[in-house]
N, C-alpha and C positions, 0 to 999 in steps of 0.2 A: 625791091631794089636789089641788083646783084653787088657784091664786093669782092674785092680782090682775096681778102681775108674776113673770117668771121669775127675773129677779136683779135686785136692788137694789145701787147704789154709793152708798156713803156716803162723800163727800168729792168736791170738784170741780174740785181742783187738775189737774196735767197728766196725772199718774197716773189720777185718778179717771175724767177726760173720754174719755181712750184707751181705757181700761178699757170705759166705757159705748160707745163707738164700735165697739170690737172684738167685744164681746159683740152688740150689736143688727145688725151686718153680718153676724154668724154666726146670726141668724135668731132670737134671743131677744128677749121683751119685757123692756125697761129701764127702771128709775127711776133716775134720777140725782138725789141729795139733797144740798145744802149751798149754801152762797151763792157766787156768782162773785168769784173773785178779783179785787182791786181794780187791778190791774195796775201797783201799785207796785214790785215786784220788779225790781230792776236788772241781776238776775244771767243771765247766759247757760247755755246747756245744749248738751254738744258728743255730738252724737247719733252714735255709731260705727255701722258699715256696716251690722250687722244690723237696729239699730234704726232707721236711715234707711229700709231697705227695709221694715219695717213701717209706718212712717208713709207710704211711697208706696203700699204695697198697700191700705191704708184710705183713699185719695185725698185726703190732704191735701198731699203735697208740691210739688203744683203752686203752691200757694197761699203755700208756705214757702220755695221755693228763692231767691226773688231776695234774701230776708233773710239767708240763710246764708252761710257763708264755708267753703270745703273745708280740711280738715288733711291735707296731702300730708305733712308732716315734721312729727316731734315730737321734740324734742330737749330731753336732762338736762343742766344746767350745773350743775358744783359751785361754789356761792357761797360757802362757807364759809372761814374764814380757820384752819381747823386744821391740823394737822401734816401728817394722811393725807389727800390730795385725791384725790377720783374723777377720771378722763377724761371729756371730753365724750361721750356717748353720742346718736347721730342715728337714729332710726328713720324709714325711708321705705316709704310706703305700695308704691310701685313694686317694693320687694324682695318684696311677698308677693302681687303682682297685681292689687292695686287703686288705683283712681285715687286715691281719698282713704281716709284710716281712717275719715273720718265728716264731719260738717258741725257748725258751731257757730252756733247760733241764738240770738237776746234770746227771754229767758222771755216776755217781754210780746207778743212776734209769735208766738209759739207758742201762747200763751192766746187770744188773738185769733181764730187759725184754728181754734182748736178749739170754742170756743165757736159759732162760726157753723156749724163741722158737725153739732155737736150739736143746733142748733135747727133744722136740715134733716132730721134722721134721723126717719123717722116713728115708729120702734119704740122711740125714748128719748122717754120723759115727764120733764119737769124740773120739780124742786121745788126753789127757789132758797132754801130755809130751812134750818137745822141741824135735825140729827135729836134731839129732845127726848128720846127713849127709844128703845131696841133691844131686841127679845126674841128671842133664838136659839133656837128648839123644835127640838124632834124632826122634825116634819112641815113648820115653817115658820118666815120671820123675821118679825115683826112690829116695824114702826117708827112711833113717835109723832113727829108734826109739829106745831110749835105752831100753833094758829089752824086746822088741819085734820085731818080724819078720819084715823086710822090705815091705812098700807097693808100689805098683805101680799106675800111674794115667796118662793121656793123657795129662794133662796140670798143671802147678803150679801157683797159685794167691798168689804171696809173699805180706803179710800184716805183717812183722815182723821187723818192725821199723828201724830206721836210720842205725842199725847194719845188716841188713837184710843177713840172710844167703843164702837166694833164690837169690838175687840178686849178692853176690858175689860168686854163684856157678855158675851163668851165665858168670861170668868174664865181668861184666859190673861195671866201676867205678863210682865213683860222683865228683862233685865239691862242696865244702864246704866253708863258711865263718863264723864268727862270729861278733857279737855285744858286745860293752862296756856296755851290760845291763843284767838286771834280771827282771824277772817276779814273782812280789810277787801276789799270787792267795788266795781269802778269799771270805766267804760269811758273809753278816752282816744285822742285822735288823735295819728298820728305823722307825721313827715316824710318817713321812707323805706318803701317797700312792705316787708309783712311777708312776700311771697311764698309766703303759704300756710303758713308755718312757724311751730309753738306750740313756745315754749320756757319749760320748768320750772326754774328756778333753784333748787337745794337749800342753803338756809340754816340757820345755828343754830336759828332759830325756826320752821322750816317752812319749805315751797314757796312759792315768788313764781312764779305761772303767768299767762304772756301767751297768750290764744289769739286767733285773728286773728277780724275781722268783716269785711264786705263794705268795699272800698276801704279808704282809711288809716286805720282805725280797728282796734283791738283790746279784749278783756274783760281783765280782770285780778283774780285771787284773791292776795292777798298776805296770808299767815298771819304774824301777829305775836302777842308777849307782850300781855295785855289793856292795860296802860298804854301800851306804845308804838303799837298800835291807836288807842288814845282821843286821844293824840297826833296823829297822823296824820289823823284825820278833822277835828280841831280847825283844822288848816291852810288857809289859803286854797287855792285853785284852782291858782294860779300858784305858791305853796311846795310842794304835792303833787305837782305836774307835775315840778318839780324833782328831789323825792326818787324820784319814780318813773324818770325818765330815767337818773339817778346808778345807782339799783340794777341796771336792766337795761344797763348800760355804754354807754350812747346806740347802741343795736344798731338801733334803730329811729328815730335822728336826734332831733328835737326832738318833745318831748311835750306834749301839752295835756289833763289830766285833763277830763271833762264832770262835769256838775252830777249830784249824784243819787249821792253817794259812800254804802255802807252797811257796815254792821259786823255780824257775825255769831258769837256765842261758838260755840267748836267741843265738840261730845260725841258720843257714840258709842251706840247703841242697838238691840239686836237682841229680837226676841220669844222667849220660849220655845219657842213654837209658830206657824206660819206660817199654819196653817190647823187648823181644828176643826169638824168636823158641817158645820153648813149655812152655814160662813161661812171667809173668807181675808182675810188682811191683807198689803194690795200697799205699794211705796213707803215711805214713813218710817212707817207703821203698823205695819211688819214688820222694819225696819232702817233704820239711818242710821248713816253716817259721816262724816270729814271730805272736804271738795272735793279727792281728790286721784285723779289716773289715770282722771278721765271715767268714774265707776263710777254713780253716784247714778242719773238717771233711765233709762239704760241698765240697770242691774240691774231697775229696776222695770217695763220693757218687757219682760223676761225673764219676770218672775212673771206680766205677761197673756198671753204667748205661752203658759205652761204652763197658763193658766186656759184658755186657746181649745181646748187639746189634751183638757181634763176636763170642759170645760161644754158645748163644741161638738160634740162626738163624734157626737151624735145630738141634733141640735138641737130635735127636736119630743119628744123624751123626757122626763119629769119627771128633775129632778136629782136625785142618788141622796143621802142623806142623810150618806155618809161623804166628799163630794166633798173638803170642807175638809182632812180626814185626808190624802186623795191628794196634794192642792196640797202638803202641809208635806213630805209624803216627797220629792216630786218637786223641790221647792225648797232642800233644807236642805243638800245639798252646794256649791251654786254660791253661796249667801249666806253660808255660813261661811268658804267659800275666801277670798271677797273681802273680807269684813269684816276676817278675819284679816290679809291681805296689806297692805291700807290701813294697818290699824294697826301692825303693825310698821314698815312704810316710815317713818310718821310718828314713830314712838317713834325709830327710828335716829337721824333728823333732830335729836332733841331731845338724845338721848344725848351726854354729854361723855367715855364710856368709850373708851379708845385700842381693845381689841379689837371694840367695836362698830363703829367708824370703820373697822378695818381691814375688818371684813366688808362692810361697805356697798360702800368703794372697791374690793375684789376682785371683788365681784359684778359692779359698773358696769365693770370692766376688762374682765371675760370677756365680756360682752354687746357691748363695743365691739369687740373681737377676734375673737371666735368666730361668723362669719355664721350658721351653722345653728342656733346655740341664740337669737342675736337674733331669728331669724325666726320661731322656736318661741314666743318670749316676744311677739312680735308677733301672729300668730295668735292666742295665748290670751286677749291683750287686747282683741282685736276681738271674738271669740266663743268664750268657754269650749268647751272640747271641739276647736275647729278646730285647735289647734295639736299636742295629744294625736295626732288621727286623721295629720297629716301627718308626725309625727314618723319612720317607716319609712323614706318617701319622700326624706325630709331626711338620713336617715344613709345610704340608700343613694349619694344625690349626693354625700356627703361622700367615700365610699369610692371614687367613680369619680373623684374629683378627685384 
């Protein structure tokens, strides 16, 4: 059956625009449907090494690298006041042969670069309105857009967020959960250089994570109880700067918080299926969890890489009717394991139970003192499967020593 487009991407956030570019660069005719983000998002995204490699492969890195800061060391500090406190653990990219684990980029810069690339791409047709209706049939996907004629495609990629109309149209349910936490997000200037070190303080309310930006600037995600988060965002810039500096133990010297502090209630969601028939659900249409361990967009880019394998294998051939089911099988293990690990870590910080504190402290102690295991964790954190592949060689090296 002939379709107007090979692929319709629903949702024009970072995941949707990158998916559209990847599919078009692979030779597919793509329509990207959804309003352009307004650029008000003050958050940043830490792109791990494989994600940065994908961005470079798509020809986007040259325009982004000046806005990015390398992450060469990622350290965890126990900032709790509990009886059992874990040792500080420092993960260094050089230990696993990388110049950097990844690069931290402002979302506004990422979206600006993506929009320009989409506009230049001849195989992408842009529809900057929301999809009013989506019908996923056995032979085609039909999308209704307000004020325009319906369009048809051979496959739909839903990148339209937690309330995904694409996922709902495929009759796929979700599992949701919430946390008694709010993430306060900001950028700040500091008087001492960050030396490309990202520091995550583990506190009783959740992580306090500083991530480098170019120059004497860093981004911050501070997870707090909702009432305390409300108090923080009500403070003046100078008052909040003092709070941040004290929480950081003045590691970066004097702090000045920039305008544009935002708050995001934390919750989690996972789709019952990540693909079905002629549709796949990527990014927060398929999975969402707290901002811990730099997993969000990196997981979405692994979704896109899996779709490249499935949809671009023979770019001139029609897309098979079971492509969504193949995507679901391909992504299920990675998404489930990442969701579970982030959820477990976050809940372990909130728990006041002594056995839970003992397990967390013991785990970090082992990572701090056993280099082969620390290397394994770093490899897995950067790219799932990489650490397991290197396990035999790590064990052999340990035996030789």
